[in-house]
C-alpha positions in Angstrom: 154.0 257.5 -60.5 156.6 259.4 -62.6 158.7 256.3 -62.9 155.6 254.4 -64.2 155.1 257.0 -66.9 158.8 256.9 -67.9 158.7 253.1 -68.0 155.6 253.1 -70.1 157.0 255.6 -72.5 160.3 253.7 -72.7 158.4 250.5 -73.4 156.3 252.2 -76.1 159.5 253.5 -77.8 161.0 250.0 -77.7 157.9 248.5 -79.2 157.9 251.2 -82.0 161.6 250.5 -82.7 161.0 246.8 -82.8 158.0 247.2 -85.2 160.0 249.5 -87.5 162.9 247.1 -87.5 160.5 244.2 -88.4 159.0 246.3 -91.2 162.5 247.0 -92.5 163.4 243.3 -92.3 160.3 242.4 -94.3 160.8 245.0 -97.0 164.5 243.9 -97.3 163.5 240.3 -97.8 160.3 240.7 -99.8 162.1 240.3 -103.1 163.8 237.1 -102.0 160.8 235.4 -100.6 159.0 233.4 -103.3 155.3 234.4 -103.7 155.8 237.7 -101.7 154.6 240.1 -104.5 151.6 237.9 -105.1 150.8 237.9 -101.4 150.9 241.7 -101.4 148.7 241.9 -104.5 146.2 239.5 -102.9 146.2 241.6 -99.7 145.5 244.8 -101.7 142.7 243.1 -103.7 141.1 241.8 -100.4 141.4 245.3 -98.9 139.7 246.9 -101.9 136.9 244.3 -101.7 136.4 245.0 -98.0 136.0 248.7 -98.8 133.4 247.9 -101.4 131.6 245.7 -99.0 131.6 248.4 -96.4 130.2 250.9 -98.8 127.4 248.4 -99.8 126.6 247.8 -96.2 126.3 251.5 -95.5 123.9 251.8 -98.5 121.8 249.0 -97.1 121.7 250.6 -93.7 120.6 253.9 -95.2 117.9 252.2 -97.2 116.7 250.4 -94.0 116.5 253.7 -92.2 114.5 255.2 -95.1 112.2 252.1 -95.1 111.3 252.8 -91.5 110.2 256.4 -92.3 106.6 257.0 -93.1 105.7 256.7 -96.8 103.5 259.8 -96.8 104.7 263.3 -95.8 102.7 266.3 -94.7 103.0 269.7 -96.4 105.1 270.9 -93.4 107.6 268.1 -93.8 107.9 268.6 -97.5 108.5 272.4 -97.0 111.3 271.6 -94.5 112.9 269.0 -96.8 112.8 271.1 -99.9 113.5 274.4 -98.0 110.6 276.1 -99.9 107.6 278.3 -98.9 104.0 277.2 -98.6 103.2 279.2 -101.8 106.0 277.5 -103.7 104.7 274.1 -102.7 101.2 275.2 -103.9 102.8 276.3 -107.2 104.5 272.9 -107.5 101.1 271.2 -107.0 99.4 273.4 -109.5 102.1 272.8 -112.1 102.1 269.1 -111.6 105.7 269.1 -110.5 104.9 267.2 -107.4 102.0 264.7 -107.0 99.8 264.7 -103.9 96.8 263.1 -102.3 94.1 264.8 -100.3 92.7 263.0 -97.3 90.1 264.5 -95.0 91.1 268.0 -96.1 94.9 267.5 -95.5 97.4 267.1 -98.3 100.0 264.4 -98.3 103.0 263.7 -100.6 104.6 260.3 -101.3 108.2 260.1 -100.1 109.3 258.3 -103.2 107.8 261.0 -105.4 109.7 263.6 -103.4 113.0 261.6 -103.8 112.4 261.3 -107.5 112.0 265.1 -107.7 115.1 265.7 -105.7 117.2 263.3 -107.9 116.0 264.8 -111.2 
């Protein structure tokens, strides 16, 4: 078993040395190969576009998660989200800072209104 570990480590070291040698060969010849700088520039541009695409995809995923959440929130949920007391929430309602609807004696708040309040 020890010989397998040694062989594996030895092979890994050889692979790393070969890869390093290949990189050195490429960098040594990059100025002599026609079109090489343009190829690197194209690669960098493509990598930057991929990063932007990944960010956009993450935003879409977040929006999809938000879309699955209920549109209306209870007072308890709003208190947890805003980290405020019941009385502060009452004060916000009285001052018109946050809009609400009352249904069968229970007060509900629209998620989009709450997000607008948080972003302002």
